[in-house]
N, C-alpha and C positions, 0 to 999 in steps of 0.2 A: 589281215582280219584285223579287224575293227574292235578295239578293248571296250568295254562299257564306262562310260564317264561316270567318276563319282560323284554323287549326289551331292547338291549345294542347299545349306539351309536346312530350315524346318521344317518338318510334314505339319500340318495341321493339327496332328492327333498330339505331337509332342509341345505343341505352343499351347494347345487348349488346358495340358496337363498342368504345365509352367501357370499357368495365369490360375487353374485354381488351385495351386500351393501356395501363391503367395495372396490370392482373396482370404483363404485360411489362416494364415500369418496377420493378416492384418485386422482379421476381425477379431483375436486372438490381442491383440495389443492395442487395440483400438481405448479399450476401457483403462487400462495403464496409462495412457496418454492424458486421457481425461481427466485422473487424478493427479497427473503429475502438472497439468496447468494449473487446476483449481488451487494446488500446495503453492506453486508459485506464484498468482495473484493473491493470494492469502498472505504471502511471508513479503511481497512487495507493499502491502497496503500498511501492513503491522508494522513494517521497520521504516518507513516513509511517515507514519503520524510519530515511532519513535523519534525520529532522528527531528525533527520539529519542533518537537518538546524538548529534547536535550539542547536543540541550535537556540531555542527559547530564554531557557535557563541562562547558558553561556553567551549571550548578547545581552541578557539582564546584569550581569556580574560585569562585565566587560563595559557598558556605557554607562554603570553605577547607577541605572534608574529602571524603572517598572517596565517590564517588557509584557506584553498580553499576547496569550494565543487563545485565538479563538475562527469559529466558523466563518467563513464567507462566502457568498454565492458570485460576488463582483469583483472580489480581489483587492479590493479598495477601503472596505469598512467590515466591522464586523457585523453579522446576521444579526445576533439577538436570539437565535433561536439553538437548537441543539441538535441539529442536520450535520454532521459531518460529512456526510457523502458531497455536499454540494463544496468540498473546500474549503481551507483554511489560510490563515494570515499570519503572522507574526509582526508585531507593530510596538514602537515605543513613541514617548511623547517628541513632537519637533522641539528640541534644544532653541530653534527662534522664537517658537511660538509653541507653548507646552499646551493651550487649544487644542493644537491641531496636530495630528499623529506621523511620523513616518512609518510605512511599511517596510518591511526590512527582508520580508520572506511572502511567496504564494504560491501554495501548494492546489493544482487544479483539483476539480471534482474526479472522484473515483470513477472506475471504469466499469463496465459489466455486471458483475450480479455479487459486487463486494456491499456490504452492508456495514458501518457503521456507527453501534449505538452504543446507549449511556454517554457518561461525560457532561459536565457543564455548558453552560452559553458560553464562557471565557476561565481562561486559566491564565492567573497575573503570578508574574515569575518578581520576586522582590531584587535589590540590588546585591544581597548576599546570596540569591539563588533559590530561595524557598521558595514555596508555591501558596497560593493563596487557600486552595485545600486540598486534601486527596481523593483522587479521580481514577475510576477503572472504565475503561473505553474495551468491547466487545467488536472485535473486525469479523465478519462471516462471509466466507464463500462456500456456496452450496451446503453441504453440510459440515464442512469443517470451520473452525473457530480459533481465537487466537487473542490473549486477553494484553492490553496496553494500559499500565499502570501509573499513577503519580503518586509521589507520597509527600507531605508535606513539607519534610528537607528539599523539596525540589528534584529528587532522583527519579527517573521514570526507566520505566523495565517492560520486558516483554516475558511473556509465553511463563516458563517456571520460574521466575524472579519477583512474579506478583502473588500475594496473599492467595 
């Protein structure tokens, strides 16, 4: 007598149930991932701005000369505007020819929906590390925002460290 063979694989009904369950779980998780990515973009942009401000201050002390932090669209010269989303540069006077500048660091334009508002056309850090003026930048991504501030003493902070 022949014995019935055990079925191999899934039935169409079982497969459809699994697909529906996965779709429901993805629908629940998708908004959380959106907020996660938005928060990550905000943190990355604010920390990049903070890093370059702190770098500018330390390079001013290191080279014992004024170091300028300013927005730059081309990565070679200050743009003269206050649009920080185009990117920024850290420069110092060229030791061989003070009429020229050495670009110490270039930050590319911010990507996506990141907006950086506030801030002057440039911040100059003196050889003792002080800033030319106190400033506050607001970094916004979607509905979230963070602040990056620079004190006259040259210290830069983000979030809760700002007044």
